[in-house]
Each structure stands twice: as structure tokens, then as C-alpha cells.
C-alpha positions in Angstrom: 37.3 41.4 39.5 40.3 39.7 41.0 38.6 36.3 40.7 37.7 37.0 37.1 41.3 38.1 36.3 42.6 34.8 37.7 40.1 32.9 35.5 41.2 34.9 32.5 44.9 33.9 33.1 43.8 30.3 33.5 41.8 30.4 30.3 44.7 31.1 28.0 44.2 27.9 26.1 46.7 26.2 23.8 45.1 26.5 20.4 47.2 23.6 19.0 45.2 21.1 21.0 43.0 18.8 18.9 39.7 20.1 20.3 40.7 23.7 19.9 41.8 23.1 16.3 38.3 21.7 15.5 36.7 24.7 17.2 38.8 27.1 15.2 37.2 25.6 12.0 33.8 26.5 13.4 31.8 29.7 13.7 31.5 29.9 9.9 29.2 32.6 8.4 29.6 31.8 4.7 31.5 28.7 3.7 34.2 26.3 4.7 36.1 26.9 1.4 39.4 28.8 1.8 40.8 28.6 -1.8 41.0 31.8 -3.9 39.2 30.2 -6.8 36.3 29.2 -4.7 36.3 32.6 -3.0 36.2 34.4 -6.3 33.3 32.2 -7.5 31.3 32.8 -4.3 31.8 36.6 -4.7 30.7 36.4 -8.3 27.4 34.8 -7.2 26.9 37.5 -4.5 27.6 40.2 -7.1 25.0 38.7 -9.5 22.5 38.7 -6.7 23.4 42.3 -5.8 22.6 43.3 -9.4 19.2 41.7 -9.2 18.3 43.0 -5.8 19.8 46.5 -5.8 17.8 49.7 -6.5 19.6 52.7 -7.8 22.9 50.9 -7.1 22.0 50.4 -3.4 21.2 47.2 -1.5 18.6 47.3 1.2 19.4 46.1 4.7 16.5 43.7 4.5 17.9 42.1 1.3 21.4 41.6 2.7 20.6 38.0 3.8 19.3 37.0 0.4 22.3 38.6 -1.3 24.9 36.8 0.7 23.1 33.5 0.5 21.3 33.4 3.9 17.8 33.2 2.3 16.3 31.2 5.1 17.8 33.2 7.9 17.3 36.9 7.0 16.9 38.1 10.6 20.3 36.6 11.5 21.8 38.2 8.4 20.4 41.6 9.5 22.1 41.1 12.8 25.4 40.6 10.9 24.7 43.7 8.8 24.1 45.8 11.9 27.2 44.6 13.6 29.4 45.4 10.6 27.7 48.8 10.3 28.4 49.6 14.0 32.1 49.0 13.3 31.9 51.9 10.8 30.1 53.9 13.5 27.2 54.2 11.1 23.5 53.4 11.2 23.1 52.1 7.6 19.8 51.2 5.8 21.4 50.7 2.4 24.9 49.9 1.1 26.8 50.3 -2.2 28.5 47.5 -4.0 31.9 48.6 -2.6 30.5 48.5 1.0 29.0 45.1 0.3 32.4 43.9 -0.8 34.0 45.2 2.4 31.3 43.4 4.4 31.8 40.3 2.4 35.6 40.2 3.0 35.0 40.5 6.7 32.4 37.7 7.0 34.3 35.4 4.7 37.6 35.9 6.5 38.9 32.4 7.5 40.5 33.7 10.6 38.8 32.4 13.8 39.5 35.7 15.6 37.9 37.7 12.9 34.8 35.5 12.9 34.7 35.6 16.7 34.8 39.4 16.8 31.9 39.7 14.3 29.9 37.2 16.4 30.7 39.2 19.6 29.8 42.4 17.9 26.4 40.9 16.9 25.6 40.5 20.6 27.3 43.7 21.8 24.6 46.0 20.5 25.7 49.0 22.6 29.4 48.6 21.6 30.8 48.7 25.1 32.9 45.5 24.9 30.6 43.7 27.3 27.6 41.3 26.8 24.7 41.3 29.1 22.1 38.6 29.6 19.5 40.5 27.6 22.0 40.7 24.6 22.7 37.0 24.8 19.0 36.4 24.9 18.6 38.4 21.7 21.2 36.3 19.9 19.6 33.1 21.0 16.3 34.3 19.6 18.0 35.2 16.3 19.7 31.7 16.1 16.5 29.9 17.0 14.6 31.9 14.4 17.2 31.1 11.7 16.9 27.4 12.5 13.0 27.5 12.8 13.1 26.3 16.4 10.1 28.1 17.9 10.3 26.1 21.2 13.8 27.6 21.8 12.6 31.1 21.2 10.1 30.7 24.0 12.8 29.6 26.5 15.5 32.0 25.3 15.5 33.9 28.7 16.2 30.7 30.6 19.0 29.6 28.3 20.6 33.1 28.4 20.7 32.8 32.2 22.4 29.4 31.8 25.1 31.0 29.6 25.6 33.8 32.1 25.7 31.4 35.0 28.5 29.5 33.3 30.6 32.4 32.0 29.9 34.9 34.8 30.2 32.9 38.1 31.2 36.2 39.9 27.8 37.6 39.0 29.1 40.8 37.6 26.3 40.9 35.1 28.3 40.8 31.9 30.8 38.7 29.9 33.7 39.7 27.7 35.3 38.5 24.5 37.8 36.2 26.1 35.1 34.4 28.0 33.1 33.7 24.8 36.4 32.6 23.1 37.1 30.2 25.9 33.6 28.8 25.7 33.9 28.1 22.0 37.4 26.7 22.1 36.3 24.2 24.8 33.3 23.0 22.6 34.4 19.4 22.5 34.8 19.3 26.3 31.3 20.5 26.8 29.9 18.1 24.2 31.7 15.1 25.7 30.5 16.0 29.2 26.9 16.0 28.1 26.6 12.2 27.6 28.0 10.7 30.8 26.5 13.4 33.0 23.0 13.2 31.4 21.5 11.8 34.6 23.6 13.8 37.0 22.3 16.7 39.0 23.5 20.3 38.7 25.4 20.0 42.0 27.5 17.2 40.6 28.4 19.2 37.6 30.9 22.1 38.1 32.7 22.8 34.9 32.9 26.6 34.9 35.6 27.5 32.4 38.4 27.8 35.0 38.6 24.1 35.9 38.5 22.9 32.4 41.0 25.5 31.3 43.4 24.4 34.0 43.0 20.8 32.9 43.5 21.8 29.2 46.5 23.9 30.0 48.0 21.2 32.1 47.5 18.6 29.4 49.1 20.9 26.9 52.1 22.0 29.1 53.1 19.0 31.0 56.4 17.6 29.6 55.7 19.0 26.1 52.7 16.7 25.9 51.1 18.4 22.9 54.4 18.2 20.9 54.8 14.6 21.9 51.3 13.8 20.9 51.8 15.6 17.6 55.0 13.7 16.9 53.3 10.4 17.8 50.4 11.3 15.4 53.0 12.2 12.7 54.7 8.9 13.2 51.4 7.0 13.0 50.5 8.9 9.8 53.9 8.1 8.2 53.5 4.5 9.1 50.0 4.4 7.7 51.2 6.0 4.5 54.0 3.3 4.1 51.5 0.6 4.9 49.1 2.0 2.2 52.0 2.1 -0.2 52.7 -1.6 0.4 49.0 -2.3 0.0 49.1 -0.5 -3.4 51.0 -3.5 -4.8 48.4 -5.9 -3.6 45.9 -5.0 -6.3 45.0 -8.7 -7.0 44.6 -9.5 -3.3 42.4 -6.4 -2.8 40.3 -7.3 -5.8 40.0 -10.9 -4.5 38.8 -9.5 -1.1 36.2 -7.4 -2.8 35.0 -10.4 -4.8 34.8 -12.5 -1.7 32.8 -9.9 0.2 30.5 -9.4 -2.8 30.0 -13.1 -3.0 29.2 -13.3 0.7 26.6 -10.6 0.3 25.0 -11.6 -2.9 25.3 -15.4 -3.4 21.7 -16.1 -2.3 20.4 -13.5 -4.7 22.7 -14.8 -7.5 21.6 -18.5 -7.3 17.9 -17.6 -7.2 18.1 -15.3 -10.2 20.4 -17.7 -12.1 18.0 -20.5 -11.5 15.1 -18.4 -12.7 16.9 -17.3 -15.8 17.9 -20.9 -16.5 14.3 -22.1 -16.1 13.0 -19.4 -18.5 15.7 -20.1 -21.1 15.2 -23.9 -20.9 11.4 -23.5 -21.4 11.8 -21.0 -24.2 14.3 -23.3 -26.1 12.2 -26.4 -25.5 9.1 -24.9 -26.9 11.0 -23.1 -29.7 12.6 -26.4 -30.9 9.3 -28.3 -30.5 7.3 -25.9 -32.8 10.3 -25.5 -35.1 9.7 -29.2 -36.0 5.9 -28.9 -36.6 4.3 -28.5 -40.1 2.9 -25.1 -38.9 6.4 -23.7 -39.0 6.4 -24.0 -42.8 3.4 -21.6 -42.8 4.2 -19.1 -40.1 8.0 -19.3 -39.9 10.0 -18.3 -36.9 7.2 -16.1 -35.6 5.4 -19.2 -34.3 8.1 -20.8 -32.2 9.2 -17.4 -30.8 5.6 -16.7 -29.7 5.2 -20.2 -28.2 8.5 -20.0 -26.4 7.6 -16.7 -24.9 4.2 -18.1 -23.9 5.9 -20.9 -22.0 8.0 -18.4 -20.0 4.7 -16.4 -19.4 3.1 -19.5 -17.8 6.1 -19.9 -15.5 6.2 -16.2 -14.5 2.4 -15.9 -14.0 2.8 -18.7 -11.5 6.0 -17.4 -9.8 4.7 -13.8 -9.5 2.3 -14.9 -6.8 4.8 -16.5 -4.5 6.7 -13.3 -3.4 3.4 -11.8 -2.1 2.3 -14.9 -0.2 3.1 -13.1 3.1 2.1 -15.8 5.5 4.2 -18.4 3.7 7.2 -16.0 3.6 6.8 -15.2 7.3 6.9 -18.8 8.2 9.9 -19.5 5.9 11.8 -16.6 7.4 11.9 -18.6 10.7 13.0 -21.8 9.0 16.4 -23.1 7.6 15.4 -21.6 4.2 16.4 -18.1 5.4 20.0 -19.2 5.1 19.6 -19.9 1.3 16.8 -17.6 0.1 16.9 -13.8 0.3 13.4 -13.2 1.6 14.1 -9.5 2.1 14.1 -9.1 -1.6 10.6 -10.5 -2.2 9.1 -7.3 -3.6 12.2 -6.7 -5.8 11.8 -10.2 -7.2 8.1 -9.7 -7.6 8.9 -6.6 -9.7 11.5 -8.5 -11.7 9.0 -11.2 -12.6 6.5 -8.5 -13.6 9.1 -7.0 -15.9 9.7 -10.5 -17.4 5.9 -10.8 -17.9 5.8 -7.6 -19.9 8.7 -8.8 -22.1 7.0 -12.1 -22.6 3.6 -10.5 -23.5 5.4 -8.3 -26.0 7.1 -11.2 -27.7 4.1 -13.5 -27.5 1.3 -11.1 -28.6 3.6 -9.1 -30.9 4.6 -12.2 -32.9 1.1 -13.4 -33.1 -0.6 -10.1 -34.1 2.2 -8.7 -36.3 3.8 -11.8 -37.8 2.3 -15.3 -37.8 -1.4 -14.2 -38.1 -0.7 -12.1 -41.3 1.5 -15.0 -42.7 -1.3 -17.5 -42.0 -3.9 -15.3 -43.8 -1.5 -14.7 -46.7 -0.6 -18.4 -47.1 -1.5 -20.4 -50.2 -3.9 -23.4 -50.4 -1.1 -26.0 -50.2 0.5 -24.3 -47.2 -2.8 -23.8 -45.4 -3.7 -27.5 -45.7 -0.8 -28.1 -43.2 -2.7 -26.2 -40.5 -6.3 -26.7 -41.6 -7.0 -29.2 -38.7 -6.3 -26.3 -36.2 -8.1 -23.5 -38.0 -10.9 -25.1 -39.9 -11.4 -26.0 -43.6 -11.7 -22.3 -44.6 -8.8 -19.9 -44.1 -9.7 -17.5 -41.3 -9.6 -13.7 -41.6 -7.6 -11.4 -39.2 -10.9 -10.3 -37.5 -12.0 -13.9 -37.2 -8.8 -14.8 -35.4 -9.2 -11.9 -32.9 -12.9 -12.6 -32.4 -12.4 -16.2 -31.3 -12.0 -17.3 -27.6 -8.3 -17.2 -27.9 -8.2 -13.7 -29.4 -10.8 -12.1 -27.1 -9.2 -13.6 -23.9 -5.7 -12.6 -25.1 -6.6 -9.0 -25.9 -8.6 -8.6 -22.7 -5.6 -9.9 -20.6 -3.2 -7.5 -22.3 -5.6 -4.5 -21.6 -6.2 -5.5 -18.0 -2.5 -6.1 -17.3 -1.5 -2.8 -19.0 -3.9 -0.9 -16.7 -2.7 -2.8 -13.6 1.0 -2.6 -14.3 0.9 1.1 -15.3 -0.9 2.1 -12.1 1.7 0.1 -10.1 4.6 2.1 -11.6 6.3 4.6 -9.3 4.9 7.9 -10.8 1.4 6.7 -10.5 1.6 4.9 -7.2 3.5 7.7 -5.5 1.8 10.5 -7.4 -0.3 13.5 -6.3 -2.6 11.6 -3.9 0.3 10.1 -1.9 0.4 6.6 -0.5 -1.3 4.6 2.2 0.3 6.7 4.9 3.5 6.8 6.9 4.4 4.5 9.7 3.9 1.4 7.6 6.2 -1.5 7.3 8.3 0.8 5.2 8.4 4.5 4.8 5.9 5.8 2.2 7.9 8.3 0.1 6.7 11.9 -0.3 5.2 13.1 -3.6 7.8 12.8 -6.3 5.8 13.5 -9.4 2.7 15.6 -10.2 1.0 13.9 -13.1 -0.9 16.0 -15.7 -4.7 15.9 -15.8 -6.6 13.6 -16.1 -3.9 11.1 -15.0 -3.5 12.7 -11.6 -6.9 11.3 -10.7 -5.5 7.8 -11.2 -2.5 8.4 -8.9 -2.2 7.1 -5.4 -2.2 3.9 -3.4 -6.0 3.3 -3.9 -5.6 3.2 -7.7 -2.7 0.8 -7.4 -4.6 -1.4 -4.8 -7.9 -1.8 -6.7 -6.3 -2.1 -10.2 -4.0 -4.9 -8.9 -7.1 -6.9 -8.1 -8.0 -6.9 -11.8 -5.3 -9.6 -12.0 -7.9 -12.0 -10.5 -9.8 -11.7 -13.8 -6.6 -12.1 -15.7 -6.0 -15.5 -14.1 -9.5 -16.6 -15.0 -8.9 -15.5 -18.6 -5.5 -17.1 -18.7 -7.0 -20.5 -17.9 -9.6 -20.1 -20.7 -6.8 -18.8 -23.0 -4.7 -21.8 -22.3 -7.5 -24.3 -22.9 -8.6 -23.0 -26.3 -5.1 -23.1 -27.8 -4.4 -23.1 -31.5 -2.5 -26.1 -32.8 -2.9 -28.1 -29.6 -5.7 -30.7 -29.2 -4.8 -33.1 -26.4 -5.7 -31.9 -22.9 -2.4 -32.9 -21.3 -0.5 -30.7 -23.7 -2.5 -27.7 -22.5 -0.3 -27.0 -19.5 -1.3 -23.6 -18.4 -3.4 -24.9 -15.4 -0.5 -27.1 -14.4 1.8 -24.1 -13.9 -0.5 -21.8 -12.0 -2.8 -24.2 -10.0 -0.5 -24.6 -7.0 0.6 -21.0 -6.6 -2.9 -19.8 -7.3 -4.4 -22.1 -4.6 -1.7 -21.0 -2.2 -2.5 -17.4 -2.7 -6.2 -17.8 -2.5 -5.8 -19.9 0.6 -3.7 -17.1 2.2 -6.4 -14.6 1.3 -9.1 -16.8 2.9 -6.9 -17.3 6.0 -6.5 -13.5 6.2 -10.2 -13.0 6.1 -10.9 -15.5 8.8 -8.0 -14.4 11.0 -8.9 -10.7 10.8 -12.4 -11.5 12.2 -10.8 -13.4 15.0 -8.3 -10.6 15.7 -10.8 -7.8 16.3 -9.1 -5.5 18.8 -10.2 -3.0 21.4 -8.8 0.5 21.1 -7.2 1.5 24.3 -5.8 5.0 23.4 -5.5 7.3 20.4 -3.1 10.3 20.4 -2.4 12.9 17.8 1.2 13.8 17.9 3.1 16.6 16.1 3.8 16.2 12.5 0.4 14.6 11.8 1.2 11.3 13.4 -1.5 9.2 14.9 -0.7 6.7 17.7 -3.1 3.9 18.2 -2.7 1.6 21.2 -4.9 -1.6 21.0 -5.5 -4.6 23.1 -3.4 -7.6 22.2 -5.5 -10.4 20.7 -5.4 -13.8 22.5 -2.7 -15.9 20.9 -1.2 -13.1 18.8 2.5 -13.6 18.8 5.1 -11.5 16.8 8.7 -10.6 16.7 10.2 -7.1 17.0 10.5 -5.5 13.5 7.4 -7.2 12.0 4.3 -5.4 10.8 0.6 -5.8 10.7 -2.2 -4.9 8.3 -5.1 -2.7 9.6 -8.6 -2.4 8.2 -11.2 0.1 9.3 -14.6 -1.0 7.9 -16.0 2.5 8.5 -13.6 3.8 5.8 -13.6 0.8 3.5 -14.4 -2.9 4.0 -11.8 -3.9 1.4 -8.7 -1.8 2.1 -5.9 -3.1 4.2 -2.8 -1.0 5.0 0.5 -2.1 6.6 2.0 -0.5 9.6 5.1 -1.5 11.7 4.4 -2.6 15.2 6.1 -0.2 17.7 5.3 -2.2 20.9 7.6 -5.0 22.1 6.6 -8.7 22.0 6.6 -8.7 25.8 4.1 -5.8 26.1 0.5 -6.6 26.9 -0.8 -4.3 24.1 -0.2 -3.5 20.4 0.7 -0.1 19.2 1.3 1.6 15.8 2.4 5.0 14.7 0.7 6.2 11.6 1.8 9.2 9.5 -1.3 10.8 8.0 -0.2 11.7 4.5 -2.4 9.5 2.4 -6.1 9.2 1.6 -6.9 6.3 4.0 -4.8 7.6 6.9 -6.2 11.1 6.6 -9.7 9.7 6.8 -8.7 7.6 9.8 -7.4 10.7 11.5 -10.6 12.6 10.7 -12.8 9.8 12.2 -10.8 9.7 15.4 -10.2 13.4 15.9 -13.4 15.0 14.6 -16.1 12.4 15.3 -15.0 10.4 18.3 -13.2 12.7 20.7 -14.2 15.7 22.6 -12.5 19.0 21.6 -10.4 19.2 24.8 -9.0 15.7 24.1 -7.6 16.8 20.8 -4.2 17.7 22.3 -0.6 16.6 22.1 0.3 13.5 24.1 3.5 11.5 24.5 3.8 7.8 23.7 4.5 6.9 27.3 1.1 8.1 28.5 -1.6 5.4 28.7 -4.8 6.9 27.4 -7.3 8.3 29.8 -9.4 9.6 26.9 -13.1 9.4 27.1 -14.3 8.8 23.5 -18.0 8.9 22.7 -17.6 6.0 20.3 -14.8 4.1 18.6 -14.6 2.7 15.1 -13.9 -1.0 14.6 -10.4 -2.0 13.7 -9.4 -5.4 12.3 -5.8 -6.7 12.5 -4.1 -9.1 10.2 -0.7 -10.5 10.7 2.0 -10.4 11.9 4.1 -10.5 8.8 7.8 -10.9 8.4 10.2 -8.0 7.7 14.0 -7.6 7.4 14.3 -6.1 10.9 12.9 -9.2 12.6 16.2 -10.9 12.1 18.1 -8.5 14.3 19.0 -11.3 16.8 21.3 -12.9 14.2 23.9 -10.2 14.6 26.5 -9.3 17.2 25.9 -5.5 16.8 23.0 -3.5 15.3 23.1 -0.3 13.3 19.5 0.9 13.1 18.9 3.9 10.8 15.4 5.5 10.5 14.4 8.5 8.5 11.4 10.3 9.9 8.5 7.9 10.4 10.9 5.2 9.1 12.0 4.9 12.8 8.9 2.8 13.6 10.2 -0.7 12.8 13.1 -0.1 15.2 11.2 1.2 18.2 9.9 -2.3 18.8 13.5 -3.6 18.7 14.6 -0.9 21.2 11.7 -1.8 23.5 12.5 -5.5 23.2 16.2 -4.8 24.1 15.0 -2.6 26.9 12.7 -5.3 28.3 15.7 -7.7 28.3 17.8 -5.2 30.1 15.0 -5.0 32.7 14.8 -8.8 32.9 18.6 -9.0 33.4 18.4 -6.5 36.2 15.5 -8.3 37.9 17.4 -11.6 37.6 20.5 -10.0 39.1 18.5 -8.5 42.0 16.9 -11.9 42.6 20.3 -13.6 42.5 21.6 -11.2 45.1 18.6 -11.8 47.4 18.8 -15.6 47.1 22.6 -15.9 47.3 22.2 -15.5 51.1 21.1 -19.0 51.3 23.1 -21.9 49.8 20.1 -23.9 49.0 18.2 -21.1 47.4 21.3 -20.0 45.5 21.7 -23.5 44.1 18.1 -23.7 43.0 18.3 -20.2 41.5 21.4 -21.0 39.5 19.6 -23.8 37.7 16.4 -21.7 37.0 18.5 -18.7 36.0 20.6 -20.8 33.6 17.5 -22.2 32.0 15.9 -18.8 31.8 19.0 -17.2 30.3 19.2 -20.1 27.8 15.6 -19.3 26.7 16.2 -15.6 26.5 19.7 -15.8 25.0 20.6 -12.9 22.7 23.4 -12.8 20.3 23.1 -9.0 20.0 25.4 -7.3 22.5 25.2 -3.6 21.3 22.8 -1.5 19.3 23.3 1.9 17.7 20.2 3.7 16.7 20.3 6.8 14.4 17.1 8.7 13.9 17.3 11.4 11.2 14.3 13.8 10.9 13.5 17.3 9.5 10.9 18.2 12.1 11.9 19.1 15.6 8.5 18.1 17.0 9.0 14.6 15.6 11.1 13.6 18.6 7.9 13.6 20.7 6.7 10.6 18.8 8.9 8.2 20.8 9.9 10.5 23.7 8.9 7.9 26.3 11.1 5.2 24.7 14.1 7.5 24.5 13.9 8.4 28.1 13.4 4.8 29.2 16.4 3.7 27.4 18.5 6.6 28.8 17.4 5.7 32.3 17.5 1.9 32.2 20.5 1.3 30.0 23.3 1.9 32.6 25.7 -0.5 30.8 25.4 1.4 27.5 24.0 -1.5 25.4 21.9 0.9 23.3 23.4 4.1 21.8 20.8 6.6 20.7 21.6 9.4 18.2 19.1 12.0 17.1 19.8 14.2 14.1 17.8 17.2 13.0 18.4 18.1 9.4 16.4 21.3 9.2 19.0 22.9 11.5 22.3 24.3 10.2 25.3 22.1 11.0 26.9 22.6 14.4 29.9 24.6 13.2 27.7 27.2 11.4 27.5 30.6 13.2 23.8 30.3 13.2 23.9 27.2 15.5 27.1 27.8 17.4 25.4 29.4 20.4 22.6 26.9 20.3 25.1 24.0 20.4 26.7 25.5 23.5 23.4 26.1 25.2 22.4 22.5 24.3 25.6 21.0 25.8 25.4 23.1 29.0 21.7 22.3 29.5 22.2 18.6 28.8 25.2 18.4 31.1 23.4 20.3 33.9 19.9 19.0 33.7 20.2 15.9 31.6 17.6 17.1 29.1 18.1 18.0 25.4 16.7 21.4 24.5 15.4 20.3 21.1 13.9 16.9 21.7 13.0 17.3 25.4 14.5 13.8 26.1 17.8 12.6 27.7 19.2 12.0 24.2 21.2 14.9 22.8 20.2 16.0 19.3 22.9 16.5 16.7 22.4 19.2 14.1 22.5 18.5 10.3 23.0 15.1 8.7 25.3 12.3 10.1 28.7 11.7 8.5 27.9 8.1 7.6 31.5 7.2 6.7 32.6 8.3 10.2 29.7 6.3 11.8 30.7 3.1 10.0 34.4 3.7 10.8 33.7 4.2 14.5 31.5 1.1 14.7 34.2 -1.0 12.9 36.9 0.2 15.3 34.7 -0.3 18.3 33.5 -3.8 17.3 36.4 -5.5 15.5 35.7 -8.9 13.9 32.0 -8.6 14.7 29.0 -9.1 12.5 27.0 -5.9 12.2 23.4 -5.9 11.0 22.6 -2.6 9.2 18.9 -2.1 9.1 17.5 0.9 7.2 14.0 2.3 6.7 13.5 5.5 4.7 14.0 7.0 1.3 15.9 5.0 -1.3 18.6 7.7 -1.8 20.3 7.1 1.6 19.8 3.3 1.1 22.3 3.4 -1.7 25.0 5.2 0.4 24.5 2.9 3.4 24.7 -0.2 1.2 27.9 1.0 -0.5 29.5 1.8 2.9 28.5 -1.6 4.2 30.3 -3.3 1.3 33.4 -1.0 1.5 33.9 -1.4 5.2 33.4 -5.1 5.0 36.4 -5.6 2.8 38.5 -2.8 4.4 38.1 -4.0 8.0 37.6 -7.2 9.9 34.0 -6.2 10.8 31.3 -7.5 8.5 28.4 -5.2 7.7 25.2 -6.8 6.4 22.8 -4.3 4.9 19.0 -4.6 4.9 16.5 -2.0 3.6 12.8 -1.6 4.1 10.7 0.8 2.2 8.0 0.9 -0.5 
């Protein structure tokens, strides 16, 4: 007891310290809002819910959580209800509106002491002012249940013992309110200890509140340090405000800086789009003027030159639309000097822009023909018709006759086929009810965003898009025939359709032939298949002879057992230096679900259908394996990571796959550097060997030179079990990266943020366990998991301050919503700081 009393005196912390101030804002039950207006509005909503849930003017204990807004954590809310009832020395099952209001005032109190007392009372079920290990265990179970962390519930007893070991070193069997307060107020100290001591043993870690409290007290008391620090911060803030005031007068300079940054970011896109628009405008004007001067203009008016001008832009765009999907050519160009002038990352966006221009061109061309110049031709008099009789024959044609000719039939057929193909390629149809090709692809396939009404829902999905897009092969054949049997044009060299499309069409057909030949040459042997949590299938394959790729690239896979025609893209998750290929496939589409069924149900014994980590090399004994064909590799934005000083890699869910290969590549280079260092130390004992080694090492380093010096990887996911997908990679990086080249940050968005009362105790358990054992309680890796979503503005600000005057490559793979925020922050931070952020996205 004497020892505990001494620790109690030492633990009287200065609440004015920065860490304590942040802790005082935590432990929230309701909301971080403190204003009276917001508080009144929150209570009004609670009152409305009370009116809906109450029976005979009384609210049930089980409905308390839903009434106060804790819909997803009703058990935790019941714990709050019971704690508040015990304060009244009552055992309540139902409460009135007035009692609810009293409860509401207590849990919405912004005082840290009031919130702490409620939190303590939740644990202290026997109201004796002491908390035992069993009571701590109960609260851990409640918190884990509120956050849907089943794994933590199973280990609640172990984590309760960890809390007691830390707070009750005298082994008295209980803790008191002041100990819980000291633990929470030192939250930042525990969080900061977890990273550097992640590989330390428990014997090396001896925090126990007393030592940290003494350090905190000494820091606060010595020479008025807290006041001096506060004064210094005040002076810095005042200086910053004055500086911002001066900057306010530099509106023109700030605008010029923004324009400069925007120009640096977008000049490649700008000149390509400007050239494209200029080409379309020139062709349209050229044809318009040409037909304006023909005799046919006197018969058909401006409808004719408008239709012909649009037709000329259609020829150009039907040729250009093939180029952005010539993947082999683009992959080759990505590695050439052309990458400095052409934005190859935007190839799909440009493909869609050209398709939109084609739709506009078809509307102008077909619309003017069908609704304007054909009717004018039919209604023309004998004198006018003689001007165009050479093109249409001695007798004036009918409307049906014009449509039934080769030109009319091919034109209508093209419009119908392109309408089907373009419609099924739109977002609602492609990402509709049946889902996409599956996650883990070269981008993240988005979840279902629209449920189309019947019968259109049967046309939704990747397969409908894939097969309907191949109808465009017929369209090109019809286009050539349509361009040959032109009205008003007789000489062959004036029929220029084939001239526009021949080279791009030959290039595209050549690529498809190369793809077919290469896929047969790249038949792979399946080494291991694992089914991971979250319906993720990991396939490890043999690496074909001569198959070379870069980190961040992707491949296409075909399984003839499922379909001999379908190819689906997946990011490579192995590193170029590995002697195998691996992909992680999220099974949320037709093709991927069928692939999973084949592997799990037909080819593996029941006892092999188990969870396995990525680091395990398969010892599975399959009865038979399906044949897989590989095509690629193909270029992706992430492959250019070596062009940047610092990397910021952001992956959402399965969108982390493109960056795992990059992490593995960086890790392999860390290992290589360590091996070279060890070899250098061994050979330095001899002058001759040292001299010879210096030459070989220099040449080796020159070949393996990396511009990238640091990498920050942020993985954001909703599913706790997702962290097992790349568990091996995370642990390898944490163990091998002693110089801190790679920073790993895991974020779990399905959990309440760390300052919420429902996660407060879990955060402390997490920090204690990570500091003592070096393992995160959520992911099971050495990388600590953060709760809720990252504050991206703080992330960018920290990287900018940590790497001044550096070029940061921001690579993102995930849903488009976050892409907009990251792109905006990249632009803002580029013109506000000396650090340049270059944003690249990857999704479809």
C-alpha cells in the first residue's frame, strides 16, 4: 500500500501538457461538439427517437442505445445505462423522458472528469470504487463487441491481465480511479512507445505509470518549462499570424504560384487535348468548306456540310480510340522518353473522351442525314435534283430507298451496335448488380453502386461489357464498307476512311495476335492457392522463362476451364526479384467466384480449405489443377515509383495490391544493401580484396541505384481480417527495415475513432501489447493499426515538413471519392510548401 501511495503522488500529472490536453478531449460518449446550439439540436434528435421508441411514456433499457445514437453498439450503451442507474442506487429496466434527459446531460458532459467517472462506473459493477481483472475483462468484451472485433473478445482475459500488470504492479488485485486517469492522460506516451519498441522484449520495456509520471512531472516542473513552452508556442503563433497577414497582400503572387503548379501538373494533358481538339476542328472546317462549295449544297443546304464535317471527325476518332487500349505499345512507351511528354496514366480517361466525341459525331452525322438533308433531297424539284443526279441516279430516290442501300444499311447497323456497346460500358451497367471482374485487379473494382430494374439487371456486369465491346469489330468492318459506298464521292482516293483507321487497326489486331501467342508461351504452373479472409484468393505461380516486369505492373489471367475468351487483369504482388509470380484476387465478380469455386470445391481436399498467410509456401496436395494462362506484363501508374524521392502509397481494401510488389521490391533492395555491407566488412580485412570489392560494389550500386529514399504506405480497410492478406510482407518490412526506409500505417475504418469511449480501452490495450510484445492486437503483425480514417491533411503536412524540397509520388488505388481529396491535397500542398506532390490514381 505504501508503494502504491508513492506512485499515486508521482502520478499527479500536469494537465496543461500537450499530451494530456489531447487526452482530455478523448473518452467521448456522444459527440465532440460543445456549443449550446449543437447540443440543443442533438437533444432534439434524441427526443424524437424517444417518442418513436417509448411505450406508455417509458423507454426500455434495450432501446437506450438506439435512442442516444449508438445503434451499432447497443451492448455498450446498456453498460452506460446500468452505470448511470447504479449512481441512482436503482436497478432500472425502463426510464421516463425526464430520467433520459438526466442521463443525457451526464454522458454529454464535456468535462473529462465526468466522462472518466462514467467510464469507471461502467467497469465498477459492484460500486466499491475498485476495478478487478474480471471487471476490466467485461469492459474489453463490450468494447470489442461494439467495434465488431471478435478476435479481441476471444483474448479479452489475456488483455485484462495486461492492463492489471501495468496498473497494479504491487499485485493487490484491483485498480482505482486515479490509476485509470493516469493511464488515459499518458495516452500519447504509450502510443509513441509502441513504434520504436516494436521488436523489443518485455524485459526491456518497463514503463509502469510511475516512471513515466515522474518524467512528465519533471518536464512540466523544471524551470517553468510548460509555461516557457506555452509562451514560445504563443510567440510562434503570433509570428505565423503576422506572416499570414503579409501573405494576404500577395494575392497576385499566390495566384501565380497556383497557376504555375497547375501548369506543372497538367501541361502534358493540356497539349494532348488541345492538339486533339485542334485536329477535330480543322477536319470539320475543311470538310464543311469543301461541301459548302459543291452543287449539292444548293439542294441539301447546311445539313450536308455539317454531316460531312462530323463524318471526318468520326474517322479520326474511330482511329484514335484504339490507341489508348493498345496496352503493349503503351507499356513500351512508358519506358521511353515519351513518358515525359505524354500522360500515359490517363489512357482510359482519354479513351472515354474519344468515345464521347464519337457519340457527338454520330449524332451530328446521322441526325443531319436522316432528319435534314435526306428529306430535302426527296422534296427537291427537278432542276435542283439534276445537280446531284450523278450521285443518286436518274430517278429521285425515296426515303426508304436511301436507307435500304449499302450506305443506309451499314450506317444504321453501326449506330445500333455502337449504341449497345457504349450503353453496356457505362458505369451503371458495368458496375451494376452482377459486379465486376473481381478485386485485386490492376485497379480496385468498385462495389455495387446501382441496382438496375428488370430486365436490364441481366445485362449488367463485366461480362456484358466485355462481350458487347467486341461487337465493335463488326463496326469497323461496316465502317470500311460505309466509307467505300459514299454518296457524292466517286474517286477512290477521296474515300479516306481506310486511310484513317488502317494503321491503328493493324496495330490493335497485331497486339491481339501477340497476346494470343504470348499467352500460350506463358502457361504457368500453380505452386500454391490459399483462401484468405474476406473472400480473397491468393495464387502463387511459377515464373515463366524470360518473363520480366516492374513493381506496380499487372497481368491478365485466363482460365480456359471457365471461359476460353475471358481475360481479367490483376496486379502482381510479388517483386521482380522473386522466383515466382503471385496475385491476390478479391472474389466479388462472376469470373472470380467461379475461379474460387473451382479451386476450393473441386481441386482441394476439405482439410486444405483453411486460412493461410501469404508468407507460407504451399504444401497443399491438390488432386488436379486448372490451367492458367498469363498475358503481360502491362504498364500501370505505380511502375514509375522510382522517379520520385519519396513515395506516398495509399490503398483502399484490395487496392493495396499494386503497392505490395513495390514494398517487396524496396525490401529486396534493403536486403541487398545489407548483404553488400556485410560483404564489405568481411573483405575490408584485406587491402586487395577491399580494392576489388569497391569496384564491384560501385558498379553494382550503379545498376541498382534508386532515387527513392523513403516510402509511406497507408492501407485503409473496413475488415479486420483483411490484414492477414499481406501479413508476411508487413512483418518482413518491420523486421528488416532497421533504418526506417518504409513507414507502414494500417487503418481500420469499421472501428470507432481512437478518442471514442468505445475504443479508448482497446487503444490502451493495443499500445501496451505492441510495446511489450511487438505485435498489434488487431492485425497480428508488427505494424500498429490505427482506428477510423486517416486525417489526410495531417498526413500530407507531416510528409511535407519531413521531406522539404523533395518530389513526392502520391500513388492511389481505390474508390474515386478519396481520389478527389488526395488530388486536391496534392495540388494545395505543392503550392503551399516547397515539397512537390505528383498524384497518380489507379481504378476502374
